[in-house]
C-alpha positions in Angstrom: 0.0 0.0 0.0 2.9 2.3 0.8 4.5 1.6 -2.6 1.3 2.3 -4.4 0.9 5.6 -2.5 4.3 6.8 -3.7 3.3 7.6 -7.3 4.1 11.3 -6.8 7.6 10.5 -5.6 8.1 8.1 -8.5 7.0 10.8 -10.9 9.4 13.3 -9.3 12.3 10.8 -9.7 11.3 10.2 -13.3 11.1 13.9 -13.9 14.6 14.6 -12.6 16.1 11.9 -14.9 15.8 8.6 -13.2 15.1 5.6 -15.4 12.2 3.3 -14.6 14.5 0.5 -13.5 16.3 2.8 -11.1 13.0 3.9 -9.6 11.9 0.3 -9.2 15.2 -0.8 -7.6 14.7 1.7 -4.8 11.7 0.1 -3.1 13.2 -3.3 -3.8 16.3 -2.5 -1.9 14.3 -0.9 0.8 12.4 -4.2 1.2 15.6 -6.2 1.4 17.1 -3.8 4.0 13.8 -3.9 6.0 13.8 -7.7 6.1 17.5 -7.9 6.9 17.1 -5.5 9.8 14.0 -7.2 11.0 15.7 -10.6 11.1 18.0 -9.6 14.0 15.3 -8.6 16.5 13.3 -11.7 15.4 16.3 -13.9 16.1 16.8 -12.3 19.5 13.1 -12.8 20.4 13.2 -16.4 19.3 16.4 -17.0 21.3 14.8 -15.5 24.4 12.0 -18.1 24.1 13.9 -21.1 22.7 17.0 -21.1 24.9 15.1 -21.5 28.2 12.8 -24.0 26.7 15.8 -26.0 25.4 17.4 -25.9 28.8 14.2 -27.1 30.4 13.7 -29.9 27.9 17.1 -31.2 26.9 19.4 -29.6 29.5 21.4 -27.9 26.7 21.3 -24.1 26.0 21.6 -24.8 22.2 18.1 -25.4 20.7 17.8 -28.2 18.2 16.7 -26.4 15.1 16.6 -27.6 11.5 18.7 -25.4 9.3 16.6 -25.9 6.2 13.4 -24.1 7.4 15.4 -21.3 9.0 17.3 -20.7 5.8 14.1 -20.9 3.7 12.5 -18.3 6.0 15.6 -16.0 6.0 15.7 -16.0 2.1 12.1 -16.4 1.4 10.9 -13.3 3.3 13.1 -10.9 1.4 12.2 -12.6 -1.9 8.5 -12.2 -1.3 9.0 -8.6 -0.1 11.0 -7.7 -3.3 8.5 -9.4 -5.5 5.5 -7.7 -4.1 7.1 -4.2 -4.0 8.3 -4.6 -7.5 4.9 -5.7 -8.8 3.1 -2.9 -7.0 5.8 -0.4 -8.0 5.5 -1.4 -11.6 1.8 -0.9 -11.6 2.2 2.5 -9.8 4.8 3.5 -12.4 2.2 2.8 -15.2 -0.4 5.1 -13.7 -0.8 8.6 -15.2 0.5 10.2 -12.0 3.9 8.4 -12.2 4.7 9.1 -15.8 6.9 12.2 -16.5 4.6 15.1 -16.9 1.7 12.9 -16.0 1.2 14.4 -12.6 0.0 17.7 -14.1 -2.4 15.7 -16.4 -3.7 13.6 -13.4 -4.4 16.7 -11.2 -6.1 18.8 -13.9 
């Protein structure tokens, strides 16, 4: 929803000379950075729950976790975020408000 609401900013970027691909890469990188930054607090919260549980159940502080699902989550979340922001950004770029000079046509 935020990406779709940035049509005016996309139009401004296009007006000052940015290519369509450059404008679409911006929200994609933002999505990747958001996911990467969110993984650290998520890991800390999970560790705060899993370490005491692991100590109570197995006596070891190291939780027995399968690496496959964790790797799939760590790579899948950014991929889904990039795919959705790119698709929404592409549709926002095609609107009249996001084309160079289109903002004036959309307002009038």
